[in-house]
LUMVO-133507 format. One line per 3 residues: number of its first residue (from 1); their letters; for each residue x, y, z of C-alpha. Coordinates in steps of 0.25 Angstrom, whole numbers, plus 5000, padded with zeros to 4 digits. Layout:
N
NUM) A) X:Y:Z; ...
// end
This chain:
105
1) MEM) 5001:4957:5036; 4999:4967:5043; 4985:4973:5046
4) FSA) 4980:4987:5051; 4967:4998:5051; 4970:5011:5045
7) TIY) 4960:5024:5038; 4963:5028:5025; 4963:5040:5024
10) TLG) 4969:5047:5009; 4985:5057:5011; 4984:5064:4999
13) INP) 4974:5058:4990; 4979:5044:4993; 4971:5036:5006
16) IVD) 4979:5030:5012; 4980:5020:5027; 4994:5025:5034
19) TPE) 5002:5011:5040; 5004:5009:5054; 5016:5007:5061
22) EVL) 5016:4992:5066; 5012:4989:5052; 5023:4997:5043
25) NAI) 5033:4991:5054; 5029:4975:5046; 5029:4980:5032
28) FAK) 5042:4987:5034; 5046:4974:5041; 5040:4965:5029
31) AGR) 5045:4971:5017; 5061:4976:5025; 5059:4991:5021
34) SKG) 5051:5004:5026; 5053:5013:5018; 5051:5015:5003
37) PVP) 5039:5009:4998; 5033:4995:5004; 5024:4987:4997
40) VCG) 5012:4982:5006; 4998:4974:4999; 4988:4968:5009
43) TIN) 4975:4971:5009; 4962:4983:5014; 4951:4981:5018
46) GAR) 4956:4965:5013; 4956:4971:5000; 4970:4968:4993
49) FLQ) 4982:4976:4991; 4995:4980:4986; 5000:4994:4992
52) TLV) 5014:4998:4995; 5013:5007:5006; 5020:5020:5008
55) KYQ) 5026:5031:5015; 5025:5046:5013; 5024:5056:5021
58) GAW) 5029:5050:5032; 5018:5039:5033; 5020:5024:5027
61) RLY) 5006:5024:5020; 4997:5011:5013; 4991:5019:5000
64) ING) 4978:5015:4997; 4974:5016:4981; 4962:5014:4974
67) PML) 4962:5002:4973; 4964:4997:4989; 4951:5009:4994
70) KDS) 4942:4999:4982; 4946:4988:4986; 4947:4989:5000
73) GLS) 4932:4995:5001; 4937:5009:5008; 4939:5024:5009
76) VGD) 4946:5034:5011; 4943:5036:5028; 4940:5020:5029
79) IAK) 4948:5011:5039; 4955:4999:5030; 4961:4988:5036
82) IEI) 4975:4986:5030; 4984:4972:5030; 4995:4974:5023
85) EFD) 5009:4967:5024; 5022:4972:5013; 5022:4965:5000
88) PQP) 5035:4961:4995; 5029:4959:4980; 5036:4965:4967
91) REE) 5028:4978:4964; 5033:4976:4950; 5025:4979:4938
94) PMP) 5032:4974:4924; 5030:4987:4916; 5020:4990:4905
97) PKL) 5025:4981:4891; 5019:4995:4884; 5026:5002:4894
100) KAE) 5040:4995:4894; 5040:4997:4879; 5038:5012:4879
103) FRK) 5050:5012:4888; 5059:5004:4881; 5059:5013:4869
// end
């Protein structure tokens, strides 16, 4: 598990933190790749999260969604204590039966 602290800020309307290069390199090494979305898990101020690291405008970012903010008790402008690691677990959700039935029609 990698640890870092960062100030939450907004990019457009999205709260994010920049992930330090040494943390990214450790995650990429465990993921076996450094391209495309990289699934991660960890804690933000002790609150568990599942999220995806994404590269946007040339930088890798960890987006802090609404539930992550609420569960952590943090707001934009606060310093977040983050523990993060690559999450190898599949992220596939089963298709809702009603939607599946509509597609079959």
